[in-house]
TIFI-862097 format. One record per atom (N, C-alpha, C): atom name; x, y, z. Coordinates in steps of 0.05 Angstrom, whole numbers, padded with zeros to 5 digits, always signed. Layout:
# residues N
name, c1, c2, c3
CA, X, Y, Z $
...
# end
This chain:
# residues 282
name, c1, c2, c3
N, -00269, -00192, -00209 $
CA, -00297, -00187, -00214 $
C, -00312, -00186, -00187 $
N, -00326, -00164, -00181 $
CA, -00340, -00162, -00155 $
C, -00364, -00180, -00154 $
N, -00372, -00189, -00130 $
CA, -00396, -00206, -00128 $
C, -00421, -00192, -00136 $
N, -00439, -00207, -00147 $
CA, -00465, -00195, -00156 $
C, -00482, -00189, -00132 $
N, -00502, -00171, -00134 $
CA, -00520, -00165, -00112 $
C, -00535, -00189, -00102 $
N, -00540, -00208, -00121 $
CA, -00555, -00232, -00113 $
C, -00538, -00250, -00095 $
N, -00511, -00251, -00100 $
CA, -00495, -00268, -00084 $
C, -00487, -00255, -00058 $
N, -00484, -00229, -00057 $
CA, -00474, -00216, -00033 $
C, -00483, -00187, -00033 $
N, -00491, -00177, -00011 $
CA, -00498, -00149, -00008 $
C, -00480, -00137, +00014 $
N, -00467, -00114, +00009 $
CA, -00449, -00103, +00028 $
C, -00462, -00100, +00055 $
N, -00449, -00109, +00076 $
CA, -00461, -00109, +00103 $
C, -00468, -00081, +00112 $
N, -00451, -00061, +00106 $
CA, -00456, -00034, +00115 $
C, -00482, -00023, +00103 $
N, -00485, -00027, +00077 $
CA, -00509, -00018, +00064 $
C, -00534, -00033, +00074 $
N, -00530, -00059, +00077 $
CA, -00552, -00076, +00087 $
C, -00561, -00066, +00115 $
N, -00542, -00061, +00132 $
CA, -00548, -00052, +00159 $
C, -00561, -00025, +00160 $
N, -00551, -00007, +00143 $
CA, -00563, +00020, +00142 $
C, -00592, +00019, +00132 $
N, -00597, +00002, +00113 $
CA, -00625, +00000, +00103 $
C, -00644, -00010, +00124 $
N, -00635, -00030, +00140 $
CA, -00652, -00041, +00161 $
C, -00656, -00020, +00183 $
N, -00635, -00005, +00190 $
CA, -00639, +00015, +00210 $
C, -00657, +00038, +00200 $
N, -00655, +00044, +00175 $
CA, -00673, +00064, +00163 $
C, -00702, +00055, +00165 $
N, -00706, +00029, +00158 $
CA, -00734, +00018, +00160 $
C, -00743, +00018, +00189 $
N, -00726, +00011, +00207 $
CA, -00734, +00011, +00236 $
C, -00742, +00039, +00245 $
N, -00726, +00059, +00237 $
CA, -00732, +00086, +00244 $
C, -00759, +00095, +00232 $
N, -00763, +00088, +00206 $
CA, -00788, +00097, +00193 $
C, -00812, +00084, +00206 $
N, -00811, +00059, +00214 $
CA, -00833, +00046, +00226 $
C, -00839, +00057, +00254 $
N, -00818, +00063, +00269 $
CA, -00822, +00075, +00296 $
C, -00833, +00103, +00293 $
N, -00823, +00118, +00273 $
CA, -00834, +00144, +00267 $
C, -00864, +00143, +00260 $
N, -00870, +00123, +00244 $
CA, -00898, +00119, +00236 $
C, -00916, +00113, +00260 $
N, -00905, +00097, +00278 $
CA, -00921, +00089, +00302 $
C, -00924, +00111, +00322 $
N, -00902, +00126, +00326 $
CA, -00902, +00146, +00349 $
C, -00910, +00174, +00340 $
N, -00902, +00183, +00316 $
CA, -00906, +00210, +00309 $
C, -00930, +00215, +00290 $
N, -00935, +00197, +00272 $
CA, -00957, +00202, +00253 $
C, -00984, +00206, +00267 $
N, -00991, +00190, +00288 $
CA, -01017, +00194, +00301 $
C, -01019, +00222, +00315 $
N, -00996, +00235, +00319 $
CA, -00996, +00262, +00331 $
C, -01000, +00283, +00310 $
N, -01001, +00276, +00285 $
CA, -01005, +00295, +00263 $
C, -01032, +00308, +00265 $
N, -01034, +00333, +00257 $
CA, -01059, +00348, +00257 $
C, -01073, +00345, +00284 $
N, -01061, +00355, +00305 $
CA, -01074, +00352, +00332 $
C, -01101, +00366, +00334 $
N, -01106, +00386, +00317 $
CA, -01132, +00399, +00318 $
C, -01155, +00380, +00310 $
N, -01148, +00360, +00294 $
CA, -01168, +00341, +00285 $
C, -01171, +00317, +00303 $
N, -01155, +00315, +00324 $
CA, -01158, +00292, +00342 $
C, -01185, +00292, +00355 $
N, -01198, +00269, +00355 $
CA, -01225, +00267, +00368 $
C, -01222, +00270, +00398 $
N, -01243, +00277, +00412 $
CA, -01241, +00278, +00442 $
C, -01237, +00251, +00454 $
N, -01223, +00251, +00477 $
CA, -01217, +00225, +00490 $
C, -01243, +00213, +00501 $
N, -01243, +00186, +00499 $
CA, -01267, +00171, +00510 $
C, -01256, +00147, +00525 $
N, -01244, +00151, +00548 $
CA, -01232, +00129, +00563 $
C, -01254, +00116, +00580 $
N, -01251, +00089, +00583 $
CA, -01270, +00074, +00599 $
C, -01265, +00078, +00628 $
N, -01241, +00086, +00636 $
CA, -01235, +00090, +00664 $
C, -01219, +00115, +00667 $
N, -01229, +00133, +00684 $
CA, -01216, +00159, +00688 $
C, -01198, +00160, +00713 $
N, -01197, +00138, +00728 $
CA, -01180, +00138, +00752 $
C, -01152, +00128, +00746 $
N, -01145, +00123, +00721 $
CA, -01118, +00116, +00714 $
C, -01108, +00136, +00694 $
N, -01093, +00156, +00703 $
CA, -01083, +00177, +00685 $
C, -01065, +00166, +00663 $
N, -01066, +00178, +00640 $
CA, -01049, +00170, +00617 $
C, -01026, +00189, +00615 $
N, -01001, +00179, +00612 $
CA, -00978, +00197, +00608 $
C, -00981, +00215, +00584 $
N, -00969, +00238, +00586 $
CA, -00972, +00258, +00564 $
C, -00962, +00247, +00538 $
N, -00939, +00232, +00538 $
CA, -00928, +00223, +00514 $
C, -00945, +00201, +00500 $
N, -00962, +00188, +00516 $
CA, -00978, +00166, +00506 $
C, -01006, +00175, +00499 $
N, -01015, +00197, +00510 $
CA, -01043, +00206, +00507 $
C, -01052, +00209, +00478 $
N, -01036, +00222, +00460 $
CA, -01045, +00224, +00432 $
C, -01048, +00197, +00418 $
N, -01033, +00177, +00427 $
CA, -01034, +00151, +00414 $
C, -01059, +00135, +00422 $
N, -01068, +00139, +00446 $
CA, -01090, +00122, +00456 $
C, -01117, +00137, +00457 $
N, -01117, +00163, +00449 $
CA, -01142, +00178, +00451 $
C, -01163, +00166, +00432 $
N, -01154, +00159, +00408 $
CA, -01173, +00148, +00388 $
C, -01159, +00125, +00374 $
N, -01166, +00100, +00381 $
CA, -01154, +00077, +00368 $
C, -01158, +00077, +00337 $
N, -01181, +00087, +00328 $
CA, -01185, +00088, +00299 $
C, -01166, +00108, +00286 $
N, -01163, +00131, +00298 $
CA, -01145, +00152, +00287 $
C, -01117, +00141, +00286 $
N, -01108, +00129, +00308 $
CA, -01081, +00118, +00309 $
C, -01076, +00096, +00289 $
N, -01095, +00077, +00287 $
CA, -01092, +00055, +00269 $
C, -01093, +00064, +00240 $
N, -01109, +00084, +00234 $
CA, -01110, +00094, +00206 $
C, -01084, +00108, +00198 $
N, -01072, +00124, +00216 $
CA, -01047, +00137, +00210 $
C, -01025, +00117, +00208 $
N, -01024, +00097, +00225 $
CA, -01003, +00077, +00224 $
C, -01005, +00061, +00199 $
N, -01029, +00054, +00190 $
CA, -01033, +00039, +00166 $
C, -01024, +00055, +00142 $
N, -01029, +00081, +00142 $
CA, -01021, +00099, +00120 $
C, -00990, +00100, +00119 $
N, -00978, +00103, +00142 $
CA, -00948, +00104, +00142 $
C, -00935, +00078, +00135 $
N, -00946, +00056, +00144 $
CA, -00934, +00030, +00138 $
C, -00937, +00023, +00108 $
N, -00958, +00034, +00095 $
CA, -00960, +00030, +00066 $
C, -00937, +00043, +00051 $
N, -00930, +00068, +00060 $
CA, -00907, +00081, +00047 $
C, -00881, +00066, +00053 $
N, -00878, +00057, +00078 $
CA, -00853, +00042, +00085 $
C, -00852, +00015, +00070 $
N, -00875, +00002, +00067 $
CA, -00876, -00023, +00052 $
C, -00869, -00020, +00023 $
N, -00878, +00001, +00010 $
CA, -00871, +00006, -00018 $
C, -00841, +00012, -00020 $
N, -00831, +00029, -00002 $
CA, -00802, +00035, -00003 $
C, -00785, +00010, +00001 $
N, -00793, -00007, +00021 $
CA, -00778, -00031, +00027 $
C, -00779, -00051, +00004 $
N, -00802, -00053, -00009 $
CA, -00804, -00071, -00032 $
C, -00786, -00063, -00054 $
N, -00785, -00037, -00060 $
CA, -00767, -00027, -00081 $
C, -00738, -00032, -00074 $
N, -00730, -00028, -00048 $
CA, -00703, -00033, -00040 $
C, -00696, -00063, -00042 $
N, -00714, -00080, -00035 $
CA, -00709, -00109, -00037 $
C, -00709, -00118, -00066 $
N, -00723, -00105, -00083 $
CA, -00724, -00112, -00111 $
C, -00697, -00108, -00125 $
N, -00681, -00088, -00115 $
CA, -00656, -00083, -00128 $
C, -00636, -00106, -00126 $
N, -00640, -00124, -00107 $
CA, -00622, -00146, -00105 $
C, -00633, -00172, -00116 $
N, -00656, -00171, -00129 $
CA, -00669, -00196, -00139 $
C, -00674, -00193, -00169 $
N, -00672, -00215, -00183 $
CA, -00680, -00215, -00211 $
C, -00710, -00216, -00213 $
N, -00722, -00202, -00232 $
CA, -00751, -00201, -00234 $
C, -00762, -00177, -00221 $
N, -00783, -00180, -00205 $
CA, -00796, -00158, -00192 $
C, -00817, -00145, -00210 $
N, -00826, -00122, -00202 $
CA, -00848, -00109, -00215 $
C, -00838, -00094, -00240 $
N, -00853, -00098, -00262 $
CA, -00846, -00085, -00287 $
C, -00872, -00075, -00300 $
N, -00876, -00049, -00300 $
CA, -00899, -00038, -00314 $
C, -00922, -00030, -00296 $
N, -00939, -00012, -00308 $
CA, -00962, -00002, -00293 $
C, -00983, -00024, -00287 $
N, -00986, -00042, -00306 $
CA, -01005, -00064, -00303 $
C, -00999, -00080, -00278 $
N, -00974, -00085, -00273 $
CA, -00967, -00102, -00250 $
C, -00972, -00087, -00224 $
N, -00968, -00060, -00224 $
CA, -00974, -00045, -00200 $
C, -01004, -00046, -00194 $
N, -01021, -00046, -00215 $
CA, -01050, -00049, -00211 $
C, -01056, -00076, -00199 $
N, -01042, -00097, -00208 $
CA, -01046, -00123, -00197 $
C, -01037, -00124, -00168 $
N, -01016, -00110, -00161 $
CA, -01007, -00108, -00134 $
C, -01028, -00096, -00116 $
N, -01041, -00074, -00126 $
CA, -01062, -00062, -00110 $
C, -01085, -00081, -00106 $
N, -01092, -00097, -00126 $
CA, -01114, -00117, -00124 $
C, -01106, -00138, -00104 $
N, -01082, -00149, -00105 $
CA, -01073, -00169, -00086 $
C, -01073, -00158, -00058 $
N, -01065, -00132, -00055 $
CA, -01064, -00120, -00029 $
C, -01092, -00119, -00017 $
N, -01112, -00112, -00033 $
CA, -01139, -00111, -00023 $
C, -01149, -00139, -00015 $
N, -01141, -00159, -00031 $
CA, -01150, -00186, -00024 $
C, -01138, -00195, +00002 $
N, -01112, -00189, +00006 $
CA, -01100, -00198, +00032 $
C, -01109, -00181, +00055 $
N, -01116, -00156, +00050 $
CA, -01128, -00140, +00071 $
C, -01155, -00152, +00080 $
N, -01171, -00161, +00061 $
CA, -01196, -00174, +00067 $
C, -01191, -00200, +00082 $
N, -01170, -00215, +00074 $
CA, -01164, -00240, +00088 $
C, -01155, -00236, +00117 $
N, -01138, -00216, +00121 $
CA, -01130, -00209, +00148 $
C, -01154, -00200, +00165 $
N, -01171, -00184, +00153 $
CA, -01195, -00175, +00168 $
C, -01213, -00198, +00175 $
N, -01217, -00217, +00157 $
CA, -01233, -00240, +00163 $
C, -01221, -00257, +00185 $
N, -01194, -00260, +00184 $
CA, -01180, -00275, +00205 $
C, -01184, -00262, +00232 $
N, -01181, -00235, +00233 $
CA, -01185, -00221, +00258 $
C, -01213, -00224, +00269 $
N, -01233, -00224, +00251 $
CA, -01261, -00228, +00260 $
C, -01265, -00257, +00270 $
N, -01252, -00276, +00257 $
CA, -01254, -00303, +00266 $
C, -01241, -00307, +00294 $
N, -01220, -00291, +00299 $
CA, -01207, -00294, +00325 $
C, -01220, -00277, +00347 $
N, -01242, -00264, +00341 $
CA, -01257, -00251, +00362 $
C, -01259, -00221, +00360 $
N, -01250, -00208, +00338 $
CA, -01252, -00179, +00336 $
C, -01281, -00171, +00334 $
N, -01288, -00148, +00346 $
CA, -01316, -00139, +00344 $
C, -01325, -00135, +00315 $
N, -01349, -00145, +00309 $
CA, -01358, -00145, +00282 $
C, -01370, -00118, +00274 $
N, -01385, -00105, +00292 $
CA, -01399, -00081, +00285 $
C, -01387, -00056, +00297 $
N, -01379, -00058, +00322 $
CA, -01370, -00033, +00336 $
C, -01342, -00024, +00328 $
N, -01325, -00043, +00319 $
CA, -01297, -00036, +00312 $
C, -01290, -00046, +00285 $
N, -01308, -00045, +00266 $
CA, -01302, -00055, +00239 $
C, -01281, -00039, +00225 $
N, -01282, -00012, +00227 $
CA, -01262, +00005, +00214 $
C, -01235, +00000, +00226 $
N, -01233, -00003, +00253 $
CA, -01208, -00009, +00265 $
C, -01196, -00036, +00256 $
N, -01214, -00056, +00252 $
CA, -01205, -00081, +00241 $
C, -01194, -00079, +00213 $
N, -01207, -00063, +00196 $
CA, -01198, -00059, +00169 $
C, -01171, -00044, +00169 $
N, -01167, -00025, +00186 $
CA, -01142, -00010, +00188 $
C, -01120, -00029, +00197 $
N, -01125, -00046, +00217 $
CA, -01105, -00065, +00226 $
C, -01098, -00085, +00204 $
N, -01119, -00094, +00189 $
CA, -01114, -00113, +00167 $
C, -01097, -00101, +00145 $
N, -01103, -00075, +00138 $
CA, -01087, -00062, +00118 $
C, -01058, -00058, +00127 $
N, -01055, -00052, +00153 $
CA, -01028, -00049, +00164 $
C, -01012, -00076, +00162 $
N, -01025, -00098, +00168 $
CA, -01011, -00124, +00166 $
C, -01005, -00131, +00137 $
N, -01023, -00124, +00119 $
CA, -01017, -00129, +00091 $
C, -00994, -00111, +00081 $
N, -00992, -00087, +00092 $
CA, -00969, -00070, +00085 $
C, -00943, -00081, +00094 $
N, -00942, -00094, +00117 $
CA, -00917, -00105, +00128 $
C, -00910, -00132, +00117 $
N, -00929, -00147, +00107 $
CA, -00924, -00174, +00098 $
C, -00925, -00178, +00068 $
N, -00947, -00171, +00055 $
CA, -00951, -00178, +00027 $
C, -00940, -00156, +00009 $
N, -00944, -00131, +00016 $
CA, -00937, -00109, -00003 $
C, -00908, -00110, -00011 $
N, -00888, -00111, +00008 $
CA, -00860, -00112, -00001 $
C, -00854, -00137, -00018 $
N, -00866, -00159, -00012 $
CA, -00861, -00184, -00027 $
C, -00872, -00182, -00055 $
N, -00895, -00170, -00058 $
CA, -00906, -00167, -00085 $
C, -00889, -00149, -00103 $
N, -00877, -00128, -00091 $
CA, -00860, -00110, -00106 $
C, -00833, -00123, -00112 $
N, -00822, -00137, -00092 $
CA, -00795, -00148, -00095 $
C, -00795, -00174, -00112 $
N, -00813, -00192, -00107 $
CA, -00814, -00218, -00120 $
C, -00831, -00218, -00145 $
N, -00849, -00198, -00148 $
CA, -00867, -00198, -00170 $
C, -00893, -00212, -00164 $
N, -00914, -00206, -00180 $
CA, -00940, -00217, -00175 $
C, -00940, -00246, -00185 $
N, -00949, -00265, -00169 $
CA, -00949, -00293, -00177 $
C, -00974, -00299, -00194 $
N, -00972, -00293, -00220 $
CA, -00994, -00297, -00238 $
C, -00999, -00327, -00242 $
N, -01023, -00333, -00251 $
CA, -01032, -00361, -00254 $
C, -01030, -00371, -00283 $
N, -01017, -00357, -00301 $
CA, -01015, -00366, -00329 $
C, -00993, -00387, -00330 $
N, -00989, -00398, -00354 $
CA, -00970, -00421, -00358 $
C, -00943, -00412, -00368 $
N, -00937, -00386, -00368 $
CA, -00911, -00377, -00378 $
C, -00889, -00385, -00359 $
N, -00865, -00386, -00369 $
CA, -00842, -00394, -00353 $
C, -00837, -00374, -00330 $
N, -00841, -00348, -00336 $
CA, -00836, -00328, -00316 $
C, -00856, -00331, -00293 $
N, -00882, -00336, -00299 $
CA, -00902, -00339, -00278 $
C, -00897, -00364, -00262 $
N, -00889, -00386, -00275 $
CA, -00883, -00410, -00261 $
C, -00860, -00407, -00242 $
N, -00839, -00392, -00251 $
CA, -00816, -00387, -00234 $
C, -00823, -00370, -00210 $
N, -00840, -00350, -00215 $
CA, -00849, -00333, -00192 $
C, -00865, -00349, -00172 $
N, -00884, -00365, -00182 $
CA, -00899, -00381, -00163 $
C, -00881, -00400, -00147 $
N, -00861, -00411, -00161 $
CA, -00843, -00429, -00147 $
C, -00828, -00414, -00125 $
N, -00818, -00390, -00131 $
CA, -00804, -00374, -00112 $
C, -00821, -00366, -00088 $
N, -00846, -00358, -00094 $
CA, -00865, -00351, -00072 $
C, -00869, -00375, -00054 $
N, -00874, -00398, -00065 $
CA, -00878, -00422, -00049 $
C, -00853, -00429, -00033 $
N, -00830, -00426, -00045 $
CA, -00805, -00433, -00031 $
C, -00800, -00413, -00008 $
N, -00805, -00388, -00012 $
CA, -00799, -00368, +00008 $
C, -00820, -00368, +00030 $
N, -00846, -00369, +00024 $
CA, -00867, -00365, +00044 $
C, -00879, -00391, +00054 $
N, -00879, -00412, +00038 $
CA, -00890, -00438, +00047 $
C, -00868, -00456, +00059 $
N, -00846, -00458, +00045 $
CA, -00824, -00474, +00055 $
C, -00806, -00458, +00074 $
N, -00809, -00431, +00076 $
CA, -00792, -00414, +00092 $
C, -00763, -00419, +00086 $
N, -00756, -00419, +00060 $
CA, -00729, -00426, +00051 $
C, -00719, -00404, +00032 $
N, -00713, -00380, +00043 $
CA, -00701, -00359, +00026 $
C, -00673, -00366, +00017 $
N, -00666, -00359, -00007 $
CA, -00640, -00365, -00018 $
C, -00621, -00341, -00021 $
N, -00630, -00318, -00014 $
CA, -00613, -00294, -00017 $
C, -00619, -00275, +00006 $
N, -00602, -00254, +00008 $
CA, -00606, -00234, +00028 $
C, -00632, -00220, +00025 $
N, -00639, -00213, +00001 $
CA, -00663, -00197, -00004 $
C, -00688, -00214, +00000 $
N, -00687, -00239, -00005 $
CA, -00710, -00256, +00001 $
C, -00714, -00258, +00031 $
N, -00693, -00259, +00046 $
CA, -00696, -00259, +00076 $
C, -00706, -00232, +00085 $
N, -00698, -00210, +00072 $
CA, -00708, -00184, +00079 $
C, -00738, -00181, +00074 $
N, -00749, -00197, +00056 $
CA, -00778, -00197, +00052 $
C, -00792, -00216, +00072 $
N, -00779, -00239, +00077 $
CA, -00792, -00260, +00093 $
C, -00792, -00253, +00123 $
N, -00769, -00246, +00134 $
CA, -00767, -00242, +00162 $
C, -00785, -00220, +00173 $
N, -00786, -00197, +00161 $
CA, -00805, -00177, +00171 $
C, -00834, -00185, +00170 $
N, -00841, -00201, +00149 $
CA, -00869, -00210, +00146 $
C, -00876, -00230, +00168 $
N, -00858, -00249, +00174 $
CA, -00863, -00268, +00195 $
C, -00864, -00254, +00222 $
N, -00846, -00236, +00227 $
CA, -00845, -00221, +00252 $
C, -00870, -00204, +00256 $
N, -00881, -00193, +00234 $
CA, -00905, -00177, +00237 $
C, -00929, -00194, +00245 $
N, -00931, -00217, +00234 $
CA, -00953, -00235, +00241 $
C, -00950, -00244, +00270 $
N, -00925, -00252, +00278 $
CA, -00920, -00260, +00305 $
C, -00926, -00237, +00325 $
N, -00918, -00213, +00317 $
CA, -00923, -00190, +00335 $
C, -00952, -00184, +00339 $
N, -00968, -00187, +00317 $
CA, -00997, -00183, +00320 $
C, -01009, -00205, +00338 $
N, -00998, -00229, +00335 $
CA, -01009, -00252, +00351 $
C, -01002, -00247, +00381 $
N, -00978, -00239, +00386 $
CA, -00970, -00234, +00414 $
C, -00986, -00210, +00425 $
N, -00991, -00190, +00408 $
CA, -01006, -00167, +00416 $
C, -01035, -00172, +00424 $
N, -01045, -00196, +00417 $
CA, -01072, -00202, +00425 $
C, -01074, -00207, +00455 $
N, -01052, -00216, +00467 $
CA, -01052, -00224, +00496 $
C, -01061, -00201, +00514 $
N, -01051, -00176, +00511 $
CA, -01061, -00155, +00529 $
C, -01090, -00149, +00527 $
N, -01102, -00155, +00504 $
CA, -01131, -00150, +00501 $
C, -01148, -00166, +00521 $
N, -01138, -00189, +00528 $
CA, -01153, -00206, +00547 $
C, -01148, -00200, +00576 $
N, -01129, -00183, +00582 $
CA, -01123, -00176, +00610 $
C, -01142, -00156, +00620 $
N, -01151, -00160, +00644 $
CA, -01172, -00142, +00657 $
C, -01158, -00119, +00672 $
N, -01143, -00103, +00657 $
CA, -01129, -00081, +00670 $
C, -01144, -00054, +00665 $
N, -01160, -00054, +00643 $
CA, -01175, -00030, +00636 $
C, -01157, -00006, +00632 $
N, -01136, -00010, +00617 $
CA, -01118, +00012, +00611 $
C, -01125, +00023, +00583 $
N, -01121, +00049, +00578 $
CA, -01127, +00060, +00551 $
C, -01111, +00047, +00529 $
N, -01086, +00039, +00534 $
CA, -01070, +00027, +00512 $
C, -01079, -00001, +00506 $
N, -01097, -00012, +00521 $
CA, -01107, -00039, +00515 $
C, -01131, -00038, +00496 $
N, -01139, -00015, +00488 $
CA, -01162, -00013, +00470 $
C, -01156, -00025, +00443 $
N, -01175, -00041, +00432 $
CA, -01171, -00053, +00406 $
C, -01171, -00031, +00385 $
N, -01153, -00033, +00365 $
CA, -01133, -00054, +00359 $
C, -01105, -00046, +00366 $
N, -01101, -00029, +00386 $
CA, -01075, -00019, +00392 $
C, -01054, -00040, +00399 $
N, -01059, -00060, +00416 $
CA, -01038, -00079, +00423 $
C, -01028, -00095, +00398 $
N, -01045, -00107, +00382 $
CA, -01034, -00121, +00358 $
C, -01022, -00102, +00338 $
N, -01032, -00077, +00336 $
CA, -01020, -00058, +00318 $
C, -00992, -00051, +00327 $
N, -00988, -00045, +00353 $
CA, -00962, -00039, +00363 $
C, -00943, -00063, +00362 $
N, -00953, -00086, +00369 $
CA, -00937, -00110, +00369 $
C, -00926, -00117, +00342 $
N, -00944, -00116, +00321 $
CA, -00935, -00122, +00294 $
C, -00915, -00102, +00284 $
N, -00918, -00077, +00290 $
CA, -00900, -00056, +00281 $
C, -00872, -00059, +00293 $
N, -00871, -00063, +00320 $
CA, -00846, -00064, +00334 $
C, -00831, -00090, +00326 $
N, -00845, -00112, +00326 $
CA, -00831, -00137, +00320 $
C, -00822, -00139, +00291 $
N, -00838, -00127, +00273 $
CA, -00829, -00126, +00245 $
C, -00805, -00108, +00241 $
N, -00804, -00086, +00256 $
CA, -00781, -00069, +00255 $
C, -00756, -00083, +00266 $
N, -00759, -00099, +00287 $
CA, -00737, -00113, +00299 $
C, -00728, -00137, +00283 $
N, -00742, -00143, +00261 $
CA, -00733, -00165, +00243 $
C, -00706, -00159, +00230 $
N, -00697, -00133, +00233 $
CA, -00671, -00127, +00223 $
C, -00649, -00143, +00236 $
N, -00653, -00150, +00262 $
CA, -00633, -00164, +00277 $
C, -00627, -00192, +00265 $
N, -00647, -00210, +00262 $
CA, -00640, -00236, +00251 $
C, -00630, -00234, +00222 $
N, -00642, -00216, +00206 $
CA, -00634, -00214, +00178 $
C, -00604, -00205, +00176 $
N, -00596, -00185, +00192 $
CA, -00569, -00176, +00191 $
C, -00550, -00197, +00202 $
N, -00558, -00211, +00223 $
CA, -00541, -00232, +00234 $
C, -00536, -00254, +00215 $
N, -00557, -00264, +00202 $
CA, -00554, -00286, +00182 $
C, -00537, -00276, +00159 $
N, -00542, -00251, +00149 $
CA, -00526, -00241, +00127 $
C, -00497, -00239, +00135 $
N, -00491, -00231, +00160 $
CA, -00464, -00229, +00169 $
C, -00450, -00256, +00170 $
N, -00465, -00277, +00179 $
CA, -00454, -00304, +00180 $
C, -00447, -00314, +00152 $
N, -00466, -00309, +00133 $
CA, -00461, -00318, +00106 $
C, -00439, -00303, +00092 $
N, -00435, -00278, +00101 $
CA, -00414, -00261, +00088 $
C, -00387, -00267, +00100 $
N, -00381, -00293, +00103 $
CA, -00355, -00302, +00114 $
C, -00335, -00307, +00093 $
N, -00318, -00327, +00096 $
CA, -00297, -00332, +00077 $
C, -00307, -00339, +00049 $
N, -00331, -00350, +00047 $
CA, -00341, -00359, +00021 $
C, -00355, -00338, +00006 $
N, -00353, -00312, +00014 $
CA, -00368, -00290, +00000 $
C, -00358, -00288, -00028 $
N, -00377, -00287, -00047 $
CA, -00370, -00281, -00074 $
C, -00358, -00305, -00090 $
N, -00360, -00329, -00079 $
CA, -00348, -00352, -00093 $
C, -00362, -00356, -00120 $
N, -00388, -00353, -00120 $
CA, -00402, -00358, -00145 $
C, -00394, -00337, -00166 $
N, -00391, -00312, -00157 $
CA, -00383, -00291, -00177 $
C, -00354, -00295, -00185 $
N, -00337, -00307, -00168 $
CA, -00309, -00310, -00175 $
C, -00304, -00336, -00191 $
N, -00325, -00351, -00197 $
CA, -00322, -00375, -00213 $
C, -00324, -00400, -00197 $
N, -00331, -00399, -00171 $
CA, -00333, -00423, -00155 $
C, -00358, -00438, -00160 $
N, -00363, -00459, -00145 $
CA, -00386, -00476, -00149 $
C, -00410, -00466, -00134 $
N, -00406, -00449, -00113 $
CA, -00429, -00440, -00097 $
C, -00445, -00420, -00111 $
N, -00471, -00422, -00111 $
CA, -00489, -00403, -00124 $
C, -00513, -00399, -00106 $
N, -00522, -00373, -00104 $
CA, -00545, -00367, -00088 $
C, -00569, -00360, -00105 $
N, -00568, -00366, -00131 $
CA, -00591, -00361, -00149 $
C, -00613, -00379, -00142 $
N, -00637, -00369, -00141 $
CA, -00660, -00386, -00133 $
C, -00666, -00405, -00156 $
N, -00681, -00427, -00148 $
CA, -00688, -00447, -00168 $
C, -00706, -00436, -00189 $
N, -00724, -00418, -00181 $
CA, -00742, -00405, -00201 $
C, -00727, -00389, -00221 $
N, -00706, -00374, -00212 $
CA, -00690, -00359, -00231 $
C, -00674, -00377, -00249 $
N, -00663, -00399, -00238 $
CA, -00649, -00418, -00255 $
C, -00668, -00430, -00276 $
N, -00693, -00435, -00268 $
CA, -00713, -00446, -00286 $
C, -00718, -00426, -00309 $
N, -00722, -00400, -00302 $
CA, -00726, -00380, -00323 $
C, -00702, -00378, -00342 $
N, -00678, -00378, -00330 $
CA, -00654, -00376, -00347 $
C, -00651, -00400, -00365 $
N, -00656, -00424, -00355 $
CA, -00654, -00448, -00372 $
C, -00675, -00448, -00394 $
N, -00699, -00437, -00388 $
CA, -00719, -00436, -00409 $
C, -00711, -00416, -00431 $
N, -00700, -00393, -00423 $
CA, -00691, -00374, -00443 $
C, -00668, -00385, -00460 $
N, -00650, -00399, -00447 $
CA, -00628, -00411, -00462 $
C, -00638, -00432, -00481 $
N, -00659, -00447, -00473 $
CA, -00670, -00467, -00491 $
C, -00683, -00454, -00515 $
N, -00697, -00432, -00510 $
CA, -00709, -00418, -00533 $
C, -00688, -00408, -00552 $
N, -00667, -00396, -00541 $
CA, -00645, -00386, -00558 $
C, -00632, -00408, -00574 $
N, -00628, -00431, -00561 $
CA, -00616, -00454, -00575 $
C, -00634, -00463, -00597 $
N, -00661, -00465, -00592 $
CA, -00680, -00473, -00612 $
C, -00681, -00454, -00636 $
N, -00680, -00428, -00631 $
CA, -00680, -00409, -00653 $
C, -00655, -00411, -00669 $
N, -00632, -00416, -00656 $
CA, -00607, -00419, -00671 $
C, -00608, -00444, -00689 $
N, -00619, -00466, -00679 $
CA, -00621, -00490, -00696 $
C, -00639, -00485, -00719 $
N, -00662, -00471, -00714 $
CA, -00680, -00465, -00736 $
C, -00666, -00447, -00757 $
N, -00650, -00428, -00749 $
CA, -00636, -00411, -00768 $
C, -00616, -00427, -00784 $
N, -00602, -00446, -00772 $
CA, -00583, -00462, -00787 $
C, -00596, -00480, -00808 $
N, -00619, -00492, -00800 $
CA, -00634, -00509, -00819 $
C, -00644, -00493, -00843 $
N, -00652, -00468, -00837 $
CA, -00662, -00451, -00859 $
C, -00639, -00444, -00877 $
# end
C-alpha cells in the first residue's frame, strides 16, 4: 500500500513545484512590470547624476506601476500555490461561498498589512496607493494560499470549524506544521514577512538611488525571500523522507495527521456510532 499524500509527498514532485513557484515569483517581479511599455509613466527620479541600468529602469521608473503589477502576479501565484497545497491536506476550500469568504479575509488582511505599514512609518498621503499594493502583495504571499489550503477558519461551533481553527493556531501561532503541505504554506508566509522587514532597511539609507523608492525594497525583499522558502521546505521534507517514510500508511505507529483532522475524524466516528446504536434500539 503506497503512503498517503498526507504522510509523504514524492520529493521530485515537491521539488518541481517549489521551483515552479520560484520561477513564477521571479517572473512576476522582473517581467510583469515591463508589460505594456507604452503605458509606462515618465521617469521621475530624485537624482539624475546616478544613471540607472537598462535592465533595472522599467522596474524603478514608477514604484506604483511596479507594485501594482507585482501584486497582481502574486495573487495568481498565491491562488495556484494554495490549490497545490490543498491536494495534500484534508479539508480545504469547498464551494463558491467559501471562495467569497476567502476574498473577504484577503481584504481584511490587506487592510491590516496596510495599517501596519503606516504604523511603521509609510507615507500616509503621498504613497497610499503604493502602500495598498504592498499590503495586497503581502496578503497574497501569506494569507491567500493558507485560506485555500487549510480552509476558512469560521467562528461557528461545528466540529469542522473547530478543527480548522485548531490547525490555523497550530500552524501560524505555534509554528508547528505537521505535514509537508502545512510547511509549504507556513514557510513562504514567514519568509515573505521577514523579507519585507529586511527590505525596510534600504529605505533608511541616504544613497538616493531609484531602487530605494518606496515600496520597492520591501516589495522585492518579500518576493525573493518567499520564493527562496523552497530551500528549507525541501530540506526538511528530504530529512523526514528517510527510513521511516510511509510507516503510518504501512500500518506502523507513526502518523502525520494533524490534531484537528483527528478531532474531525473522531467526531464523525462518534456520530456514526450513535446513529448505529439508535438504529439497533429502534
